[in-house]
C-alpha positions as CSV (number, residue, x, y, z in Angstrom):
1,M,-7.7,-23.4,-10.6
2,P,-4.9,-22.3,-12.0
3,V,-5.5,-18.2,-12.7
4,S,-5.1,-17.4,-16.1
5,L,-2.7,-13.9,-17.1
6,T,-5.9,-11.8,-18.4
7,H,-7.5,-12.4,-15.3
8,L,-4.1,-11.1,-13.5
9,L,-4.0,-8.2,-16.0
10,K,-7.6,-7.1,-15.5
11,G,-6.6,-7.2,-11.8
12,F,-3.7,-4.8,-12.1
13,A,-5.9,-2.7,-14.3
14,M,-8.4,-2.0,-11.6
15,I,-6.1,-1.8,-9.7
16,R,-4.2,1.2,-11.5
17,K,-7.6,2.9,-12.1
18,T,-8.0,3.0,-8.1
19,A,-4.5,4.5,-7.8
20,I,-5.4,6.9,-10.4
21,L,-8.7,7.7,-8.9
22,L,-7.4,8.0,-5.5
23,A,-4.6,10.2,-6.9
24,I,-7.2,12.9,-8.4
25,L,-9.1,12.9,-4.7
26,M,-6.2,14.0,-2.7
27,L,-5.3,16.5,-5.0
28,S,-8.8,18.0,-5.4
29,I,-8.8,17.9,-1.4
30,V,-5.4,19.9,-1.6
31,A,-6.5,22.3,-4.2
32,W,-9.5,22.8,-2.5
33,G,-7.9,23.4,1.3
34,L,-5.0,25.9,-0.5
35,F,-7.1,28.0,-3.1
36,I,-10.9,27.8,-2.3
37,D,-10.8,27.4,1.8
38,E,-8.0,30.5,2.0
39,S,-8.7,31.2,5.6
40,A,-8.2,27.4,6.1
41,T,-4.2,27.7,5.3
42,R,-1.9,29.5,7.3
43,I,2.1,29.2,7.0
44,I,3.4,30.5,10.3
45,I,7.2,30.5,11.3
46,N,8.5,31.8,14.5
47,G,4.7,33.2,15.8
48,H,4.4,35.6,12.6
49,E,2.5,34.5,9.6
50,L,3.7,34.2,6.3
51,T,3.3,37.0,4.0
52,G,4.4,38.7,0.9
53,P,6.1,36.6,-2.3
54,F,6.5,33.7,-0.7
55,R,2.6,32.9,0.4
56,G,2.0,31.3,-2.5
57,A,5.1,29.4,-3.0
58,G,3.4,28.0,0.4
59,A,0.9,26.4,-1.7
60,I,3.7,24.5,-3.9
61,I,5.3,23.9,-0.7
62,G,2.5,22.1,1.3
63,L,1.9,20.0,-2.2
64,T,4.7,18.8,-2.2
65,A,5.1,17.9,1.2
66,L,1.7,16.2,1.0
67,F,3.0,13.7,-1.9
68,C,5.9,13.0,-0.2
69,A,4.1,12.5,3.1
70,S,1.7,9.8,0.9
71,I,4.6,8.1,-0.4
72,L,6.3,7.3,2.6
73,L,3.0,6.4,4.1
74,L,2.8,3.8,1.1
75,F,5.9,2.0,1.7
76,V,5.3,2.4,5.4
77,F,1.7,0.3,5.3
78,A,3.6,-2.4,2.5
79,G,6.3,-3.1,5.1
80,I,3.6,-3.2,8.0
81,G,1.6,-5.6,5.7
82,I,4.5,-8.1,4.9
83,F,5.5,-7.6,8.9
84,L,1.9,-8.7,9.4
85,L,2.0,-11.6,7.2
86,G,5.0,-12.7,8.6
87,I,3.6,-12.9,11.6
88,L,0.3,-14.7,10.6
89,L,2.3,-17.4,8.9
90,F,4.5,-18.1,12.1
91,A,1.4,-18.0,13.9
92,S,-0.4,-20.4,11.4
93,L,3.3,-23.0,11.9
94,I,2.2,-22.9,15.3
95,V,-1.4,-23.6,15.6
96,A,-0.4,-26.5,13.3
97,W,2.5,-27.6,15.0
98,L,0.5,-27.4,18.5
99,A,-2.2,-29.4,16.3
100,F,0.3,-32.2,14.4
101,P,3.1,-32.2,16.9
102,L,4.6,-35.2,14.3
103,L,3.0,-34.5,11.0
104,L,4.7,-30.9,11.5
105,F,8.0,-32.2,9.9
106,L,6.0,-34.0,7.1
107,L,3.4,-31.3,5.8
108,L,6.3,-28.4,5.1
109,P,8.2,-30.1,2.4
110,L,5.2,-31.9,1.4
111,A,3.3,-28.3,1.1
112,I,6.7,-26.7,-0.8
113,V,6.3,-29.8,-3.1
114,W,2.5,-29.3,-4.0
115,L,3.1,-25.4,-4.3
116,F,6.3,-25.9,-6.5
117,I,4.0,-27.8,-9.0
118,A,0.9,-25.9,-8.9
119,L,3.5,-22.8,-10.1
120,T,5.1,-25.2,-12.9
121,R,1.6,-26.7,-13.8
122,K,0.4,-24.9,-16.8
123,S,-2.7,-22.5,-16.7
124,G,-4.4,-24.8,-20.0
125,T,-4.3,-28.2,-17.9
């Protein structure tokens, strides 16, 4: 059964809403840790607590560092997911080869042709 464009757009809208909700949640946790619970946030350099005019900038520095770390983790987890997907594909090919040793050379081109036909088929038919 082909997937319609409207169904895909609804899925993307839900993902976007979830991402915005998670970003707001992350920012609210950071704001709570920095502003409401002040004793939990300390900047210590060479064993001395940072005081003076740069103490207020610590919140901005901390927020920027957390934002950069979250973007880095986004790319790391996406890369790990692609890597694990490749491992799963390779393992499934080995299992198919062990189950059907003579048919795998016939099944791979047929799967590619089937995928090509499924992608080029119109969604209405």
